[in-house]
N, C-alpha and C positions, 0 to 999 in steps of 0.2 A: 654516197651514203643513203641507204634506204630509210625513209621516215614515214610515219603514219600520217593520215590525212584527217585533220580536225574539221568536223562539219557542224557540230552542235545538234546533230540529229542521230537517231537510232532507228533503223528500219523505216525511215521516212517521217518519224515523229520527233518534234522538238523535245529536248530533254533539259532538265535543270541540273547543272553540275552538282555533284554530291557535296562538294565543299560549301556551296551556298546554303544547302539545307542543314548542314551540320552546325554552322555557326563557329564562333571562336573556340579555341582550345586553350585552357589555362591549367597551370599546375596548382594543386591544392595541397597545403602542408601546414603543420602546426607552426604557429607564430607568424602567419602571414598577416600583414597590416593593411589597412585601407590606404588608398592613395592619398586621401585627405590627411590622415595622421602623419604620413611620410612628408608631405609638403609642409606640415606644421612642425617639423623637427626643429629643436632649439638651434638658433643660429650662433655660431662662434663669435665671440668678441675678439677682435684682432687689434694689434698695435704695430706700428711701423718700427722695425728693428734696424733696417739698413737701407741706404740708398746707394746704388751703384751707377756711376756715370751721370750723376745729377739728373736721374730719371724722374719724370712726372707723367709718363705715358702709361699705356695699358700693360706693359710687361711687368708681371708680378709673380713672385713665388710666395706661397703660403705654407708655413710650417705648422701643421696641425691635422686633426682628424678630418678627412675629406667630406664626410656627410655634413658635419656642422659648418665647415667652411662654405660649402656650396649652398647650404640653407641661408647663410649670410649673404652670399652673392645674389640670391633671388631678390634681395632688397636693393641691389645696386643697379640702377637704371643703365649704367654704362656697360654692364655685363649681361644682365638677364634679358634673354631674347635676342642677344647680339652675337653669340658664339657661332661661328660658321662651321667649326669642326671640333669634335671631341675624338681623340684617339686614346684608348685606355688599354693597358696591359695589366689587369688586376692579378692578385694571387690566383693560383690554379687549383686550389684544394688538394695540394700535394702532401699535406701532413708533414711539412719539413720546416726547418729554420735555416735561413740563408745568411751567409757572410760574404763580404767583398774579398777581392784578392789580397787586400791588405789585412785580412783576418778581423775586420771590424764588423760588428753586428749590423745587418742591413734591414731585414724584415722577417716576420714569422708568417707562416701560411698554414694555420691549424684548423680553420673552419672547414666544415664539410656538411653534406646533406642539406636539410632544410635551412640550417643556420647560414650556410654559404649562399644558397639561392636567395634568401631574403636580404642578406648583406648586399648582394649584387643588384637585386631588383630595386631596392631603395635608392641606390645611387643612379641607376638608369632613369628612374622617375625624375630626379632632380636634374640630370643631364638633359632630358627632354625639355624641361622648362627653360633651361639656360640657352638651349640652341635657338638660333634664328629660324624663321620659317624656311629658309633656304639651306639650313644646316644639316650636317651628317654626323653619324656615329660610326667609328670603327672599333669593334670589340675583339681583342686578341686573346684567344684561349687555346688550350690543348684538348685532347680527347676526354679528359676527366669530366669536364663540365660544359663543353661547347654545345652539346645536344640539348641539355636542359636550358642553357642560356638562350638558345634559339627560340624556344617556346616562350620564355620570359620576355624577350625582345619583341616577339610578335604581339604579346599582350600590351606592352608599354608603348610601342611605336606604331602598332597596327601591321597586320600581315601584308597589306598592300604597299607598305613602305620598305619592305625587305628588298634589297638590291642585289647582294651577292653573298655567297658562302665561298670565301677565298681559301684555297689550300696552298700553304707555303712549305717549300722544302727548307727545313730549318738547319740541317746539318749534312755533313757528308755521309755516304753510305756506310752502314755498320756491318762489320763482319761477324760479330757475336750477337745473336738475336734471341737466345733463350727459347728455342723451338717455336718461334713465331716470326712473322714478317718484320723486317726492320722498321723501327719507329723513327721516321725521318721527317714527319710533317706536323704542323700545327695549323690553326684556323683563324681567320678573321671574318667576323660577321659585319657586313656593311648595311646600315640602315640610314634612310633619310627621314627628316621630320615630316615633310610633305612631299608631294610629287613634283614640286617646283624647287629643285635643289641645285646647288653649284656643281657643275661637272665639266672639268677640263680634261678631255680624253688623253690619258697617258699612252705613249707609244714607245715601242722599242725600235732602235735604229736598225735599218736593213743592213745585212752583210751580203757579200757577193754570192755566197752559196745559197742563202735563203732566197735571193732574187731569182736565181736560175731555177731553183726548185719550185718556187711558187708561180713564177711567170715564165713558163717553159716554152712558150710559142713566140715566134717573131713574124710580124706581118711584112708586107712588101716595102713599107717605109722604114723598116729596121726597128720598129717599136715593139718592146716586149709586152706580152699580154697573157692572160689566162682566160679559159672558157668557163662560163657559168650558165645555168639554165635560164631560159627566158620566160618560164612559167612558174607559177606558185601554187601551193595547195589550196583547194577549195573551188567549187564551181560558182560561176557568176552568170547572171542573165543579161548583163549590159554589154558594152563594147568589148570588154576584155574576155568575154566568153564566146565571141564570134570567131569564125574562121579567119585566118590571115594567110595570104598567099596560097589559098587552097588547102591549108592545114588547120585542123581544129586543135585546141589544147589537149593534152593527154587526159584520159578519163579521170574525173575527180579534181581537175586543176583548171587554172585560167591563165591567160597571158598576163605578164607583169605590167604591160602597158597596152593602151588602145592600139588597134592595127595602124592607125594613121601615125602614131608616134613611133611604132616599130619600123614603118617605112622610112621615116626621117632618120632614125638611127642607122638603118641599112645604107642610106645614101651617104652618111658620114663615115662609113667604113667600120661601124661598131658591131657588125654581125659576122659571125663565122658560120659557114654552111658546110655541113658534113657531106661526104660522098653520097649519102642517102637523102640529102636535101633537108636535113633537120637543122633548125637554127639554134645558135648559141650566142650569148652576149660576149663581146670582148671587153675585158676589164684591163686597161692599160696601166703598166707600172708607173709611167711618168705622171699619171693623174693621182695615183695612190702613194706616191713616194714620200709622204710625210712620215711614214713609219708604220710598223705593225701595231694595231691597237692591242693593248695589254689585256690578256684573258684572265680567267679566275683561277688559274694554277700558276703560282709564282716559283720559278726554279732558280732565280738569280739573286735572291735576297737572304742567303744563309747568314746565321750569326757567326761571330768571329771563329775562323777555322784555320788560320795560318798566322805565323809569327809577325807578319808585316801589317796586318790589319790594325788600325788604331781603335783603341777602346778606352773605357774609363776604369774597368776592373770591377764594376758593379755587377752582382749576379743577375741573370736573366736579361742582360742588356740586349736590346734589339738592333737589327741592322739599320744603319743610318740612311743608306740609299733607299731602303724600303719606306722609311718615314718621309723622305723627301718626295717620293712618288705620291704618297697619300696626301700630304699637305698641298702639293701642287695641284692634285686632281680635285680636291674638295674644299678649296678656299681661294680667295682672291688676294691680290696685293693689298697690304695694310688691313686685311681681315683679321678676325680674332680667332686664335686656335688655343685649345685647352687640353690639359692632361691631368686628371685628378689622381692618377697613380704615377706620379712623375718619375720615380726611380732615378735613373742616371741622367735624365734630362734629354734623351734622344729627340723627343717630339719638340722640345723647346729649341734645341740647336737647329733642327730642320726648319722650324718656323722662322727663326732668326735669319738663317742664311737665305731664305726665300722672301724676306721682306714682309713677313706677317707679324702682327702683334700676338702675344702669348701670355698664358697663365698656367702655372704649374702648382700642384698641391701634393704634399706628402707628409707623413708623420714620422718619417725615419730621419734621424740626425745624419746618418751616413748618406742618405739620398740627397739631403740638403747640401752637405759638404761636397759630394761628388759633382752634383749639378753645377754648383758655383765654380768649382775648378774647371769643369768642362767649358762653361760659357766664357770664362775669362782667360783660360790658358790652353784650351784644347784637350785632345786625347793623346795617349801614348801608344806606340806600336805594342802589340800583344806580347812580344818577346821581352819588352822592357819591364814587365811586371814580375821579375824574379825577386827583386828586393822591395824596399819601401818606395813610395812615390818620390819623384825627383823633387829637390828643394824648390824648384820654380813653381811647382803646382801647389805648394804650401804658402806662397807669398800672400801677404795681406792685399786686399783689394783697394785700389786707388779710385779717386772720383773721376779720373780721366779715361776710364774704360770705354772702349768702342761699343761694347754691349751695355745697354742701359736697362736697368730693372730695379724694382723695389722688393724687399723681403719683409713679409709680415709674419708675426707669430701670434698664436692664440693666447689669450690671457688665462 
């Protein structure tokens, strides 16, 4: 792959990157509030409605408007500055009303333009305050508002704390595309609060074909390896810029290691020499066999697409395995995970299964009912949603539940 060489100079003179001279970029629109007024938003007064499994721990569900609930949590020392991960899947400005598969009203998505942007921005500001210094935000949107949201997140969290723009394949290929490319993707914006954030590298398991394709060479000891360059972009005046074995680095580049280190690597059999005498590093599969690091295009986390996948029937329900990856990557055991657009409770189930504490917030009665059923009785195969939910899913909750949480309502 051909790449440019970044030097920080133009025709021998040091330059100042344009982005540094430009400063930050912010959206300006009618109705934009100050950060101070948002942080001073009235806090919801809540009362305990239900205790499941004799819970006294962090696991909580709040039934109420999320801005007011989060404003109240700012005053809770066990939550404010303690949340390791916020995953949110807010409305997408679709101008639509949504019902569940059981035909019950779930939520409305009628905000648009500046009203939508400020709705989202206010919640992002409170999320930032609730996050710990090692915390992260994953914001899930589609093409309607993701690009505006990127600018808002840069403003709220700082451009330097932007980590990834993740593209997810959300559904199977479409045959009918209305004279345009098929719309099969949506997006997740990943931000951290600081540059010291929790990161547990997610990896995909190697399969036999991928191993042969990626590590296509075999050395004399039978070990599979791939060849990679031993130089890197940029000129250096120190040891890594000097000749090694009579060869200088290519123009505009330098050795990745000092010549003495390269000698040691060669002695260990970690160098491949071409017929022309050019060196390459050997990267052995048995050293990298922990798995393939997950990249920023996700092809394996589609939403429900066949009759056997288990779901809750709530609209816009997201892929459970995807949430498990996110929770595992950006939180630790017994850490606190939150979702202020709880919906069907996918984030909460993922956090529960991975041994995290969790908080969910939603103002939809259907979301509350669906999430409780999910946590206590599980999900149903997609094909079972032909009629009404099974009687088991409507059972009253007992205090002996394995999943423990408290339900609060706003007064």
